Backbone of each chain as ProteinMPNN parsed JSONL, in Angstrom:
{"seq_chain_A": "DIQMTQSPFTLSASVGDRVTITCRASQSISAWLAWYQQKPGKAPKLLIYDASTLASGVPSRFSGSASGTEFTLTISSLQPDDFATYYCQQYNSYSTFGQGTKVEIK", "coords_chain_A": {"N_chain_A": [[-11.058, 26.756, 11.873], [-7.451, 27.05, 12.051], [-5.463, 27.258, 9.214], [-2.372, 26.111, 7.905], [-0.072, 26.969, 5.541], [2.53, 25.759, 3.774], [5.477, 26.52, 1.904], [8.255, 26.04, -0.345], [6.796, 22.963, -1.685], [8.636, 21.026, -2.307], [12.17, 21.257, -2.255], [15.154, 21.707, -3.891], [18.534, 21.621, -3.195], [22.006, 22.483, -2.595], [24.859, 21.432, -0.665], [25.957, 23.875, 1.575], [24.352, 25.869, 0.578], [22.095, 28.643, 1.162], [19.025, 28.278, 2.632], [15.532, 28.764, 2.505], [12.405, 28.366, 3.991], [8.924, 28.777, 3.913], [6.016, 29.516, 5.857], [2.651, 30.109, 5.991], [0.045, 31.459, 7.872], [-3.522, 31.111, 8.153], [-4.834, 32.961, 9.617], [-4.21, 35.404, 12.212], [-1.645, 34.306, 14.375], [-0.112, 35.246, 16.318], [3.04, 34.851, 17.746], [3.067, 32.187, 17.893], [4.392, 29.667, 16.873], [6.085, 26.775, 15.705], [8.953, 24.978, 14.406], [9.891, 21.941, 12.848], [12.116, 19.212, 12.139], [12.13, 16.322, 10.193], [13.238, 13.058, 9.627], [13.25, 10.144, 7.479], [11.338, 7.505, 8.863], [11.728, 8.33, 11.445], [10.941, 10.141, 14.494], [9.663, 13.511, 14.561], [11.912, 16.317, 15.041], [12.332, 18.954, 17.235], [13.082, 22.222, 16.203], [12.786, 25.059, 16.308], [10.89, 27.254, 18.367], [8.13, 29.328, 19.406], [8.317, 31.036, 17.261], [10.958, 32.091, 16.866], [12.775, 31.147, 18.732], [15.509, 29.22, 19.408], [15.645, 25.755, 19.761], [16.949, 23.644, 22.384], [20.218, 22.486, 21.863], [20.154, 22.65, 19.104], [21.745, 23.439, 16.053], [23.222, 26.659, 15.325], [22.931, 27.494, 12.725], [20.346, 27.259, 11.994], [17.482, 29.283, 11.915], [14.624, 31.272, 12.85], [11.949, 33.409, 11.791], [9.423, 36.0, 11.811], [6.709, 37.672, 10.198], [3.938, 39.321, 10.436], [1.463, 37.176, 9.408], [3.158, 35.464, 8.185], [5.757, 33.171, 8.284], [9.169, 32.211, 8.61], [11.634, 29.771, 8.082], [15.051, 29.545, 8.183], [17.971, 28.13, 6.898], [21.234, 28.685, 7.224], [23.584, 27.737, 6.021], [23.505, 25.009, 4.285], [23.864, 21.731, 5.477], [25.066, 18.298, 5.103], [23.565, 16.704, 6.873], [21.163, 17.963, 6.972], [19.317, 17.366, 5.034], [16.09, 16.596, 4.704], [12.628, 16.442, 5.811], [10.662, 19.271, 6.558], [8.514, 20.734, 8.935], [6.041, 23.131, 9.84], [4.276, 24.292, 12.761], [1.382, 25.493, 14.236], [0.298, 26.865, 17.34], [-1.565, 28.558, 18.387], [-4.344, 28.367, 18.41], [-5.831, 25.515, 19.35], [-3.964, 23.072, 17.616], [-2.165, 22.945, 14.588], [-0.454, 21.51, 11.808], [1.777, 22.374, 9.131], [1.954, 21.294, 5.642], [4.394, 20.246, 5.088], [7.813, 20.443, 3.915], [10.026, 19.138, 1.704], [13.448, 18.841, 1.695], [15.752, 18.341, -0.691], [18.672, 16.773, -2.147], [20.458, 18.573, -4.527]], "CA_chain_A": [[-9.748, 26.334, 12.332], [-6.34, 27.738, 11.417], [-4.747, 26.489, 8.2], [-0.979, 26.475, 7.734], [0.335, 26.68, 4.172], [3.971, 25.789, 3.631], [6.032, 26.533, 0.554], [7.707, 25.183, -1.394], [6.514, 21.582, -1.296], [9.938, 20.384, -2.416], [13.241, 22.206, -2.476], [16.422, 21.069, -4.233], [19.619, 22.517, -2.808], [23.333, 21.894, -2.458], [25.556, 21.705, 0.586], [26.467, 25.236, 1.613], [23.333, 26.83, 0.163], [21.184, 29.253, 2.114], [17.71, 27.723, 2.329], [14.425, 29.427, 3.194], [11.095, 27.714, 3.908], [7.906, 29.709, 4.39], [4.758, 28.981, 6.367], [1.684, 31.198, 6.114], [-1.143, 31.113, 8.647], [-4.764, 31.638, 7.575], [-5.213, 34.088, 10.467], [-3.142, 35.739, 13.145], [-1.292, 33.329, 15.416], [0.926, 35.911, 17.102], [4.327, 34.199, 17.468], [2.905, 30.818, 18.371], [4.748, 28.777, 15.786], [7.294, 25.975, 15.852], [9.478, 24.281, 13.227], [10.424, 20.613, 13.108], [12.82, 18.463, 11.089], [11.837, 14.886, 10.283], [13.915, 12.154, 8.694], [12.429, 8.942, 7.248], [11.281, 6.506, 9.914], [12.055, 8.921, 12.742], [10.044, 11.159, 15.023], [10.114, 14.888, 14.317], [12.819, 16.937, 15.995], [12.046, 20.375, 17.394], [14.168, 23.139, 15.851], [12.466, 26.434, 16.675], [9.546, 27.471, 18.893], [7.793, 30.75, 19.574], [8.709, 31.654, 15.982], [12.368, 32.41, 16.68], [13.6, 30.615, 19.817], [16.207, 28.0, 19.013], [15.526, 24.69, 20.754], [18.196, 23.201, 22.982], [21.056, 21.586, 21.089], [19.991, 22.849, 17.658], [22.819, 24.302, 15.537], [22.859, 28.064, 15.118], [22.639, 27.77, 11.32], [18.887, 27.318, 11.892], [16.869, 30.451, 12.531], [13.232, 31.495, 12.504], [11.492, 34.788, 11.863], [7.994, 36.181, 11.572], [6.215, 38.963, 9.734], [2.493, 39.142, 10.348], [1.068, 35.763, 9.393], [4.146, 34.711, 7.412], [6.861, 32.71, 9.12], [10.26, 31.719, 7.794], [12.739, 28.989, 8.634], [16.24, 29.715, 7.357], [19.192, 27.374, 7.173], [22.191, 29.629, 6.643], [24.522, 26.999, 5.184], [22.956, 23.661, 4.338], [24.802, 20.655, 5.742], [24.548, 16.984, 4.657], [22.592, 16.171, 7.822], [19.942, 18.777, 6.931], [18.382, 16.891, 4.027], [14.995, 16.056, 5.511], [11.363, 17.15, 5.628], [10.47, 20.267, 7.599], [7.116, 21.074, 9.205], [5.695, 24.179, 10.799], [3.16, 23.946, 13.649], [0.839, 26.613, 15.0], [-0.345, 26.47, 18.603], [-2.367, 29.676, 18.886], [-5.671, 27.822, 18.638], [-5.543, 24.083, 19.187], [-2.663, 22.989, 16.952], [-2.169, 22.36, 13.251], [0.838, 21.468, 11.147], [1.832, 22.578, 7.686], [1.99, 20.057, 4.851], [5.769, 19.772, 5.008], [8.715, 20.815, 2.817], [11.119, 18.185, 1.602], [14.698, 19.418, 1.198], [16.451, 17.275, -1.387], [20.002, 17.082, -2.678], [20.413, 19.031, -5.915]], "C_chain_A": [[-8.641, 26.991, 11.499], [-5.623, 26.797, 10.458], [-3.33, 27.025, 8.077], [-0.529, 26.032, 6.343], [1.841, 26.856, 4.046], [4.36, 25.873, 2.171], [7.554, 26.641, 0.628], [7.389, 23.803, -0.851], [7.808, 20.769, -1.285], [10.974, 21.446, -2.763], [14.516, 21.422, -2.765], [17.551, 22.051, -3.965], [20.92, 21.741, -2.648], [23.912, 22.231, -1.092], [26.169, 23.106, 0.515], [25.458, 26.293, 1.214], [22.607, 27.426, 1.37], [19.777, 28.852, 1.699], [16.641, 28.429, 3.16], [13.128, 28.676, 2.927], [10.079, 28.647, 4.561], [6.65, 28.975, 4.832], [3.825, 30.166, 6.587], [0.445, 30.719, 6.859], [-2.383, 31.782, 8.052], [-5.333, 32.787, 8.409], [-4.09, 34.324, 11.463], [-2.926, 34.647, 14.185], [-0.228, 33.914, 16.34], [2.274, 35.271, 16.749], [4.291, 32.729, 17.852], [3.12, 29.812, 17.257], [6.051, 28.059, 16.076], [7.679, 25.36, 14.517], [10.11, 22.964, 13.667], [11.146, 20.084, 11.881], [12.467, 16.992, 11.276], [12.584, 14.125, 9.205], [13.109, 10.875, 8.589], [12.508, 7.947, 8.399], [11.56, 7.023, 11.311], [10.975, 9.889, 13.196], [10.557, 12.549, 14.65], [11.035, 15.383, 15.428], [12.521, 18.43, 16.042], [13.279, 21.216, 17.063], [13.973, 24.514, 16.486], [11.087, 26.443, 17.322], [9.355, 28.952, 19.204], [8.38, 31.59, 18.44], [10.209, 31.814, 15.793], [13.293, 31.89, 17.781], [14.191, 29.278, 19.406], [16.073, 26.964, 20.124], [16.908, 24.248, 21.22], [18.94, 22.222, 22.075], [20.979, 21.747, 19.588], [21.08, 23.804, 17.147], [22.334, 25.703, 15.177], [22.642, 28.419, 13.651], [21.134, 27.785, 11.055], [18.383, 28.585, 12.589], [15.435, 30.593, 12.046], [12.869, 32.956, 12.642], [10.014, 34.849, 11.511], [7.708, 37.587, 11.075], [4.718, 38.813, 9.504], [2.125, 37.675, 10.449], [2.024, 34.913, 8.57], [5.378, 34.433, 8.28], [7.911, 32.05, 8.23], [11.247, 30.924, 8.63], [13.905, 29.144, 7.674], [17.346, 28.806, 7.843], [20.301, 28.151, 6.475], [23.192, 28.966, 5.714], [24.172, 25.52, 5.307], [24.053, 22.621, 4.519], [24.225, 19.306, 5.318], [23.477, 16.415, 5.568], [21.236, 16.875, 7.74], [18.945, 18.325, 5.869], [17.304, 16.064, 4.716], [13.711, 16.775, 5.113], [11.137, 18.061, 6.83], [8.992, 20.629, 7.708], [7.022, 22.292, 10.111], [4.469, 23.72, 11.586], [2.68, 25.21, 14.349], [0.195, 26.085, 16.275], [-1.054, 27.666, 19.238], [-3.767, 29.221, 19.26], [-5.623, 26.34, 18.33], [-4.143, 23.983, 18.57], [-2.839, 22.372, 15.587], [-0.78, 22.468, 12.66], [0.693, 21.852, 9.682], [2.008, 21.241, 6.988], [3.387, 19.47, 4.736], [6.508, 20.279, 3.774], [9.872, 19.839, 2.81], [12.328, 18.874, 0.995], [15.534, 18.281, 0.629], [17.823, 17.746, -1.847], [19.879, 17.446, -4.152], [21.42, 18.264, -6.773]], "O_chain_A": [[-8.88, 27.432, 10.375], [-5.228, 25.691, 10.828], [-3.105, 28.234, 8.136], [-0.599, 24.848, 6.013], [2.363, 27.962, 4.193], [3.657, 25.359, 1.301], [8.089, 27.258, 1.549], [7.678, 23.503, 0.307], [8.046, 19.949, -0.398], [10.685, 22.407, -3.476], [14.914, 20.568, -1.973], [17.527, 23.182, -4.451], [20.929, 20.512, -2.575], [23.501, 23.197, -0.449], [26.812, 23.47, -0.469], [25.665, 27.479, 1.47], [22.515, 26.815, 2.435], [19.378, 29.06, 0.553], [16.817, 28.661, 4.356], [12.793, 28.386, 1.779], [10.335, 29.229, 5.615], [6.272, 27.952, 4.26], [4.172, 31.115, 7.291], [-0.134, 29.689, 6.513], [-2.302, 32.886, 7.512], [-6.221, 33.505, 7.949], [-3.141, 33.544, 11.546], [-3.869, 34.136, 14.789], [0.466, 33.186, 17.05], [2.611, 35.161, 15.57], [5.323, 32.106, 18.102], [2.181, 29.189, 16.761], [6.994, 28.637, 16.615], [6.852, 25.233, 13.614], [10.767, 22.881, 14.705], [10.839, 20.451, 10.747], [12.502, 16.479, 12.394], [12.568, 14.495, 8.031], [12.358, 10.543, 9.507], [13.595, 7.588, 8.853], [11.623, 6.244, 12.261], [10.194, 10.394, 12.388], [11.757, 12.735, 14.446], [10.959, 14.945, 16.576], [12.465, 19.091, 15.004], [14.372, 20.962, 17.568], [14.88, 25.057, 17.118], [10.197, 25.718, 16.877], [10.315, 29.72, 19.255], [8.869, 32.7, 18.649], [10.697, 31.687, 14.671], [14.49, 32.174, 17.754], [13.469, 28.329, 19.098], [16.35, 27.253, 21.288], [17.906, 24.456, 20.53], [18.361, 21.253, 21.584], [21.679, 21.042, 18.861], [21.308, 24.857, 17.742], [21.186, 25.897, 14.777], [22.211, 29.532, 13.351], [20.692, 28.267, 10.012], [18.803, 28.912, 13.699], [15.073, 30.101, 10.977], [13.403, 33.662, 13.497], [9.435, 33.896, 10.99], [8.361, 38.555, 11.466], [4.287, 38.245, 8.5], [2.428, 37.011, 11.44], [1.726, 33.753, 8.288], [5.945, 35.327, 8.908], [7.583, 31.414, 7.228], [11.642, 31.331, 9.722], [13.76, 28.9, 6.476], [17.625, 28.721, 9.039], [20.298, 28.258, 5.249], [23.608, 29.567, 4.723], [24.5, 24.867, 6.299], [25.051, 22.629, 3.799], [23.007, 19.18, 5.186], [22.575, 15.718, 5.103], [20.271, 16.436, 8.365], [17.834, 18.852, 5.81], [17.568, 14.982, 5.24], [13.702, 17.605, 4.204], [11.386, 17.675, 7.972], [8.309, 20.806, 6.7], [7.821, 22.461, 11.032], [3.716, 22.861, 11.128], [3.467, 25.915, 14.979], [-0.38, 24.996, 16.288], [-1.134, 27.778, 20.462], [-4.314, 29.627, 20.285], [-5.402, 25.946, 17.185], [-3.24, 24.725, 18.957], [-3.57, 21.394, 15.428], [-0.025, 23.392, 12.966], [-0.365, 21.68, 9.076], [2.185, 20.203, 7.624], [3.546, 18.319, 4.329], [5.907, 20.513, 2.726], [10.609, 19.725, 3.789], [12.243, 19.429, -0.101], [15.967, 17.383, 1.351], [18.098, 18.943, -1.927], [19.269, 16.714, -4.931], [21.525, 18.514, -7.973]]}, "seq_chain_B": "QVQLQESGPGLVKPSETLSLTCTVSGGSISGYYWSWIRQPPGKGLEWIGYIYYSGSTNYNPSLKSRVTISLDTSKNQFSLKLSSVTAADTAVYYCARAVGGRAVAGLAHWGQGTLVTVSS", "coords_chain_B": {"N_chain_B": [[17.208, 12.709, 31.209], [14.09, 12.94, 29.747], [12.193, 10.233, 28.472], [10.008, 8.743, 26.079], [7.706, 6.16, 25.306], [5.724, 4.463, 23.096], [3.077, 2.035, 23.164], [1.054, -0.766, 22.183], [-1.616, -2.424, 20.314], [-0.801, -3.307, 16.941], [-2.553, -3.689, 14.938], [-5.849, -3.021, 14.171], [-9.323, -3.626, 13.972], [-11.742, -2.371, 11.617], [-14.237, -0.112, 12.811], [-13.77, -0.702, 15.447], [-12.107, 0.085, 18.624], [-9.19, 1.941, 18.909], [-6.412, 1.594, 20.973], [-3.808, 2.978, 22.774], [-0.81, 3.253, 24.71], [1.411, 5.446, 26.396], [4.478, 5.341, 27.855], [6.28, 7.057, 30.259], [9.586, 7.77, 31.034], [12.467, 8.627, 33.048], [11.62, 10.96, 34.126], [8.926, 12.777, 35.728], [5.357, 12.549, 35.238], [3.963, 14.579, 36.342], [3.226, 18.058, 36.327], [3.369, 18.643, 33.647], [2.188, 18.874, 30.182], [0.827, 16.422, 28.04], [0.971, 14.977, 24.894], [-0.689, 13.59, 21.976], [0.098, 12.733, 18.66], [-0.374, 12.09, 15.21], [0.567, 10.399, 12.117], [-0.26, 9.666, 8.997], [0.797, 7.107, 6.681], [3.343, 8.308, 4.587], [2.35, 10.882, 4.677], [1.486, 14.101, 6.215], [1.738, 15.589, 9.553], [-0.59, 15.285, 12.245], [-2.153, 16.808, 14.923], [-3.576, 15.294, 17.731], [-4.466, 15.582, 20.386], [-4.184, 16.711, 23.863], [-3.296, 16.026, 27.313], [-3.296, 17.396, 30.538], [-1.329, 17.14, 33.522], [-3.038, 17.365, 35.586], [-5.313, 16.291, 34.665], [-6.989, 17.623, 32.94], [-8.136, 18.088, 29.585], [-7.609, 18.605, 26.006], [-8.775, 18.541, 22.781], [-8.31, 17.851, 19.262], [-10.634, 19.424, 17.246], [-11.667, 18.077, 15.002], [-11.505, 15.431, 15.626], [-12.593, 15.122, 18.051], [-15.027, 13.903, 18.881], [-14.456, 11.25, 18.949], [-12.232, 10.736, 20.46], [-10.411, 9.943, 23.429], [-8.274, 10.882, 25.963], [-6.314, 9.823, 28.605], [-4.742, 9.547, 31.886], [-2.382, 7.797, 33.965], [-0.997, 8.369, 36.757], [0.321, 6.9, 38.681], [1.611, 4.938, 37.323], [3.118, 6.379, 35.639], [2.161, 6.901, 33.049], [0.312, 7.715, 30.07], [-2.659, 7.586, 28.06], [-4.273, 6.799, 24.911], [-7.398, 6.642, 23.392], [-9.207, 5.861, 20.544], [-12.156, 5.809, 18.991], [-14.412, 3.879, 16.877], [-12.895, 3.328, 14.484], [-11.562, 3.768, 11.152], [-10.124, 2.954, 7.921], [-8.854, 5.318, 7.365], [-7.715, 6.067, 9.707], [-5.382, 4.774, 9.926], [-2.042, 5.002, 10.746], [1.162, 6.27, 11.88], [1.479, 6.608, 15.267], [2.361, 9.006, 17.605], [3.566, 9.822, 20.857], [4.147, 12.73, 22.853], [5.93, 15.489, 24.452], [5.87, 18.889, 25.391], [8.172, 21.732, 25.501], [9.362, 22.837, 28.685], [6.739, 23.87, 30.785], [4.775, 24.096, 28.936], [1.868, 23.752, 26.767], [1.371, 22.713, 23.925], [3.388, 23.971, 22.774], [6.091, 23.824, 21.025], [7.126, 20.888, 20.746], [9.245, 18.994, 22.263], [10.068, 16.534, 23.113], [9.742, 13.273, 22.046], [8.137, 10.099, 21.478], [9.192, 7.067, 19.819], [7.319, 6.369, 18.026], [4.525, 4.444, 16.848], [3.217, 2.177, 14.549], [-0.086, 1.897, 13.592], [-2.381, -0.07, 12.059], [-5.45, -0.09, 10.416], [-7.539, -2.542, 9.645], [-9.46, -5.257, 8.358]], "CA_chain_B": [[16.494, 13.097, 29.994], [12.815, 12.238, 29.657], [11.997, 9.356, 27.316], [8.634, 8.309, 25.903], [7.613, 4.921, 24.538], [4.354, 4.052, 22.797], [2.82, 0.601, 23.081], [-0.327, -1.115, 21.887], [-1.798, -3.28, 19.139], [-0.448, -2.738, 15.65], [-3.638, -3.942, 13.994], [-7.182, -2.821, 14.751], [-10.37, -3.847, 12.973], [-12.652, -1.239, 11.391], [-15.331, 0.139, 13.76], [-13.346, -0.959, 16.82], [-11.416, 1.186, 19.31], [-7.732, 1.928, 18.955], [-5.93, 1.939, 22.322], [-2.359, 3.064, 22.888], [-0.276, 3.78, 25.968], [2.734, 6.052, 26.348], [5.163, 5.239, 29.142], [7.268, 8.116, 30.438], [10.691, 7.43, 31.933], [13.443, 9.695, 33.205], [10.962, 12.161, 34.614], [7.558, 12.571, 36.202], [4.244, 13.084, 34.457], [3.462, 15.768, 37.028], [3.706, 19.374, 35.935], [3.509, 18.783, 32.2], [1.148, 18.486, 29.242], [1.238, 15.241, 27.279], [0.23, 15.025, 23.624], [-0.672, 12.55, 20.951], [0.158, 13.221, 17.28], [-0.313, 10.953, 14.302], [1.073, 10.675, 10.775], [-0.569, 8.602, 8.026], [1.969, 6.761, 5.866], [3.662, 9.209, 3.485], [1.635, 12.164, 4.781], [1.923, 15.035, 7.231], [1.45, 15.383, 10.967], [-1.894, 15.748, 12.745], [-2.256, 16.825, 16.367], [-4.794, 14.628, 18.182], [-4.922, 16.208, 21.614], [-3.265, 16.6, 24.987], [-3.808, 15.965, 28.663], [-2.453, 18.0, 31.545], [-1.162, 16.177, 34.604], [-4.199, 17.498, 36.475], [-6.402, 15.536, 34.076], [-7.734, 18.395, 31.942], [-7.808, 17.67, 28.224], [-7.953, 19.441, 24.874], [-8.737, 17.655, 21.632], [-8.517, 18.365, 17.908], [-12.084, 19.417, 16.996], [-12.05, 17.124, 13.958], [-11.459, 14.08, 16.194], [-13.057, 15.217, 19.433], [-16.136, 13.002, 19.203], [-13.983, 9.861, 18.993], [-10.966, 10.659, 21.202], [-10.294, 10.088, 24.886], [-6.917, 10.778, 26.486], [-6.339, 9.691, 30.066], [-3.41, 9.288, 32.428], [-2.213, 7.001, 35.181], [0.218, 8.933, 37.34], [1.018, 5.879, 39.47], [2.432, 4.172, 36.385], [3.789, 7.354, 34.764], [1.679, 6.601, 31.707], [-0.927, 8.3, 29.586], [-3.224, 6.694, 27.065], [-5.132, 7.316, 23.85], [-8.428, 5.773, 22.832], [-9.866, 6.425, 19.368], [-13.244, 4.87, 18.707], [-15.018, 3.78, 15.532], [-11.81, 3.595, 13.528], [-11.653, 3.368, 9.738], [-8.808, 2.883, 7.277], [-8.263, 6.662, 7.416], [-7.014, 6.225, 10.985], [-4.088, 4.095, 9.817], [-1.015, 6.028, 10.896], [2.116, 6.163, 12.985], [1.004, 7.413, 16.392], [3.429, 9.46, 18.469], [3.299, 10.605, 22.059], [5.131, 13.802, 22.917], [5.828, 16.486, 25.509], [6.387, 20.194, 24.981], [9.21, 22.323, 26.33], [8.951, 23.423, 29.949], [5.386, 23.526, 31.204], [3.866, 24.545, 27.876], [0.897, 22.757, 26.308], [1.893, 22.091, 22.699], [4.313, 24.946, 22.226], [7.424, 23.271, 20.937], [7.133, 19.495, 21.215], [10.675, 18.727, 22.287], [10.326, 15.148, 23.47], [8.844, 12.406, 21.281], [8.373, 8.675, 21.411], [9.679, 6.633, 18.507], [6.158, 6.181, 17.164], [4.066, 3.082, 16.618], [2.308, 2.103, 13.407], [-1.359, 1.221, 13.8], [-3.082, -0.319, 10.805], [-6.858, -0.447, 10.559], [-7.864, -3.481, 8.564], [-10.148, -6.469, 8.799]], "C_chain_B": [[15.215, 12.268, 29.87], [12.754, 11.425, 28.37], [10.549, 8.887, 27.29], [8.606, 7.075, 25.007], [6.152, 4.545, 24.356], [4.242, 2.532, 22.788], [1.34, 0.37, 22.819], [-0.419, -1.955, 20.638], [-1.434, -2.562, 17.849], [-1.536, -2.894, 14.61], [-4.973, -3.829, 14.72], [-8.217, -2.999, 13.648], [-11.235, -2.594, 12.808], [-13.821, -1.279, 12.367], [-14.94, -0.12, 15.212], [-12.606, 0.244, 17.406], [-9.919, 0.947, 19.359], [-7.31, 2.364, 20.355], [-4.41, 1.883, 22.363], [-1.976, 3.654, 24.24], [1.105, 4.357, 25.714], [3.335, 5.997, 27.75], [6.28, 6.27, 29.19], [8.328, 7.655, 31.423], [11.681, 8.588, 31.989], [12.853, 10.998, 33.697], [9.541, 11.847, 35.025], [6.538, 13.143, 35.227], [3.762, 14.413, 35.052], [4.087, 17.044, 36.497], [3.757, 19.625, 34.447], [2.222, 18.433, 31.453], [1.687, 17.353, 28.376], [0.332, 15.079, 26.061], [0.302, 13.722, 22.842], [-0.732, 13.228, 19.578], [0.191, 11.992, 16.396], [0.129, 11.386, 12.912], [0.72, 9.496, 9.872], [0.648, 8.328, 7.155], [2.15, 7.717, 4.69], [3.009, 10.574, 3.554], [2.168, 12.993, 5.942], [1.43, 14.69, 8.622], [0.09, 15.959, 11.341], [-1.889, 15.657, 14.272], [-3.6, 16.233, 16.788], [-5.348, 15.292, 19.432], [-3.871, 16.098, 22.706], [-4.034, 16.467, 26.296], [-2.801, 16.622, 29.586], [-2.366, 17.031, 32.712], [-2.322, 16.238, 35.611], [-5.398, 16.701, 35.96], [-7.219, 16.309, 33.05], [-7.225, 18.051, 30.547], [-8.204, 18.726, 27.19], [-7.751, 18.602, 23.623], [-8.881, 18.431, 20.319], [-10.029, 18.299, 17.617], [-12.525, 18.376, 15.973], [-12.097, 15.684, 14.468], [-12.158, 13.986, 17.542], [-14.121, 14.193, 19.808], [-15.678, 11.553, 19.387], [-12.78, 9.654, 19.916], [-11.162, 10.772, 22.708], [-8.825, 9.909, 25.246], [-7.005, 10.764, 28.009], [-4.926, 9.461, 30.566], [-3.474, 8.473, 33.705], [-0.902, 7.456, 35.809], [1.004, 7.896, 38.132], [1.956, 5.05, 38.602], [3.267, 5.074, 35.482], [3.441, 7.086, 33.296], [0.487, 7.484, 31.356], [-1.37, 7.523, 28.355], [-4.11, 7.433, 26.065], [-6.146, 6.255, 23.485], [-9.107, 6.522, 21.694], [-10.907, 5.414, 18.915], [-13.662, 4.893, 17.244], [-14.007, 4.036, 14.432], [-12.164, 3.097, 12.129], [-10.235, 3.318, 9.178], [-8.1, 4.237, 7.319], [-7.512, 6.923, 8.712], [-5.698, 5.455, 11.008], [-2.982, 5.134, 9.813], [0.049, 5.56, 11.874], [1.63, 7.12, 14.064], [2.187, 7.711, 17.309], [2.856, 10.047, 19.761], [4.443, 11.608, 22.214], [4.875, 14.719, 24.104], [6.473, 17.776, 25.04], [7.497, 20.666, 25.911], [8.607, 22.892, 27.6], [7.567, 22.952, 30.349], [4.351, 23.936, 30.189], [2.967, 23.4, 27.416], [1.419, 22.027, 25.069], [2.907, 23.0, 22.035], [5.713, 24.366, 22.182], [7.485, 21.881, 21.55], [8.557, 18.984, 21.127], [11.01, 17.256, 22.529], [9.271, 14.265, 22.815], [9.169, 10.939, 21.544], [8.839, 8.311, 20.009], [8.548, 6.434, 17.515], [5.812, 4.706, 17.01], [3.037, 3.08, 15.5], [1.067, 1.312, 13.794], [-2.067, 1.136, 12.457], [-4.519, -0.718, 11.101], [-7.251, -1.296, 9.366], [-8.573, -4.698, 9.149], [-9.342, -7.719, 8.466]], "O_chain_B": [[15.262, 11.038, 29.886], [13.206, 11.872, 27.315], [9.937, 8.662, 28.335], [9.39, 6.963, 24.064], [5.428, 4.334, 25.329], [5.195, 1.831, 22.446], [0.489, 1.185, 23.177], [0.587, -2.181, 19.966], [-1.715, -1.376, 17.679], [-1.463, -2.309, 13.53], [-5.191, -4.464, 15.751], [-8.003, -2.566, 12.516], [-11.432, -1.845, 13.765], [-14.328, -2.349, 12.703], [-15.704, 0.21, 16.119], [-12.494, 1.289, 16.764], [-9.45, -0.105, 19.792], [-7.787, 3.377, 20.866], [-3.805, 0.865, 22.028], [-2.715, 4.443, 24.828], [1.875, 3.824, 24.915], [2.774, 6.537, 28.703], [7.113, 6.35, 28.288], [8.007, 7.201, 32.521], [11.725, 9.425, 31.087], [13.522, 12.031, 33.684], [9.012, 10.78, 34.71], [6.817, 14.09, 34.492], [3.22, 15.261, 34.342], [5.29, 17.117, 36.248], [4.147, 20.711, 34.018], [1.311, 17.801, 31.989], [2.867, 17.337, 28.025], [-0.894, 15.048, 26.173], [1.197, 12.895, 23.015], [-1.503, 14.163, 19.363], [0.729, 10.958, 16.791], [0.077, 12.566, 12.565], [1.339, 8.437, 9.972], [1.449, 9.231, 6.916], [1.231, 7.915, 3.894], [3.097, 11.351, 2.603], [3.167, 12.64, 6.57], [0.798, 13.657, 8.847], [-0.325, 16.992, 10.817], [-1.657, 14.592, 14.845], [-4.643, 16.623, 16.263], [-6.55, 15.537, 19.533], [-2.817, 15.488, 22.522], [-5.229, 16.749, 26.381], [-1.594, 16.43, 29.437], [-3.244, 16.183, 32.874], [-2.554, 15.301, 36.375], [-6.363, 16.46, 36.686], [-8.054, 15.724, 32.36], [-6.044, 17.761, 30.353], [-9.016, 19.612, 27.457], [-6.685, 18.02, 23.425], [-9.482, 19.505, 20.268], [-10.632, 17.232, 17.732], [-13.634, 17.85, 16.064], [-12.667, 14.813, 13.81], [-12.296, 12.9, 18.105], [-14.118, 13.673, 20.923], [-16.42, 10.726, 19.916], [-12.356, 8.519, 20.131], [-11.957, 11.575, 23.195], [-8.205, 8.91, 24.881], [-7.686, 11.591, 28.615], [-4.015, 9.21, 29.778], [-4.477, 8.463, 34.418], [0.172, 6.983, 35.435], [2.225, 7.999, 38.243], [2.963, 4.527, 39.078], [4.036, 4.586, 34.653], [4.314, 7.052, 32.428], [-0.248, 7.938, 32.232], [-0.558, 6.881, 27.689], [-4.619, 8.522, 26.331], [-5.791, 5.093, 23.291], [-9.53, 7.667, 21.854], [-10.573, 4.302, 18.505], [-13.313, 5.799, 16.487], [-14.234, 4.865, 13.55], [-12.94, 2.158, 11.948], [-9.268, 3.607, 9.882], [-6.87, 4.29, 7.309], [-6.755, 7.889, 8.808], [-4.979, 5.486, 12.006], [-2.976, 6.04, 8.98], [-0.138, 4.585, 12.601], [1.398, 8.3, 13.801], [2.914, 6.812, 17.732], [1.803, 10.683, 19.757], [5.563, 11.364, 21.764], [3.788, 14.739, 24.682], [7.505, 17.754, 24.369], [7.733, 20.081, 26.968], [7.474, 23.375, 27.596], [7.26, 21.763, 30.259], [3.179, 24.109, 30.525], [3.267, 22.229, 27.648], [1.853, 20.877, 25.148], [3.244, 22.817, 20.866], [6.442, 24.405, 23.173], [7.847, 21.714, 22.714], [9.024, 18.591, 20.058], [12.1, 16.794, 22.19], [8.071, 14.47, 22.995], [10.319, 10.579, 21.798], [8.873, 9.16, 19.119], [8.778, 6.341, 16.309], [6.685, 3.839, 17.037], [2.102, 3.881, 15.502], [1.169, 0.181, 14.27], [-2.318, 2.15, 11.806], [-4.771, -1.582, 11.941], [-7.289, -0.825, 8.23], [-8.317, -5.107, 10.282], [-9.775, -8.831, 8.768]]}, "name": "protein", "num_of_chains": 2, "seq": "DIQMTQSPFTLSASVGDRVTITCRASQSISAWLAWYQQKPGKAPKLLIYDASTLASGVPSRFSGSASGTEFTLTISSLQPDDFATYYCQQYNSYSTFGQGTKVEIKQVQLQESGPGLVKPSETLSLTCTVSGGSISGYYWSWIRQPPGKGLEWIGYIYYSGSTNYNPSLKSRVTISLDTSKNQFSLKLSSVTAADTAVYYCARAVGGRAVAGLAHWGQGTLVTVSS"}
């Protein structure tokens, strides 16, 4: 099965910072990757799918990119509402999620 | 806008079967794939499986022997059964639907989640 390794586990940042979260697949998954944001007690919210397609209603400060088996979620200018946990999800073979990255206030 | 709502017992005894239902409103079950995902307290997300409106299913290999997902189109509902549960199955269980007619590619619509605790 395909393993998804996210880094970092925790990230401390300030409002306005550019933030990058990485997800590495254990084998090729083409561009079959999504990113989610989750806040405590809430369901995940879809941000990006197919590695770089912005989901409906998601602010343009969120973007996704891919290089081989490494995928990146970038927040261009961190906003107060962005402090949350972020997950990647592969759907090339069945589906698996990364372990999550918690973005905290610095 | 499609909405999903999970329902079912919040407490299940070890070795018994966990049963949950997801009711879909604001749209039809037809034409889409419907998924179950779970999240143990304080941990990450785990995909359980999905069902297509035609009735075909696909399950996480690690859970396949214990999982059954079914649907009732007349009620616009789909259901999850997980047998022989243990404490490791304690989690918030979510139902979800992907964008467009995709299987699990981009789960855009989620229920609020329901906590199921396995305990005697």
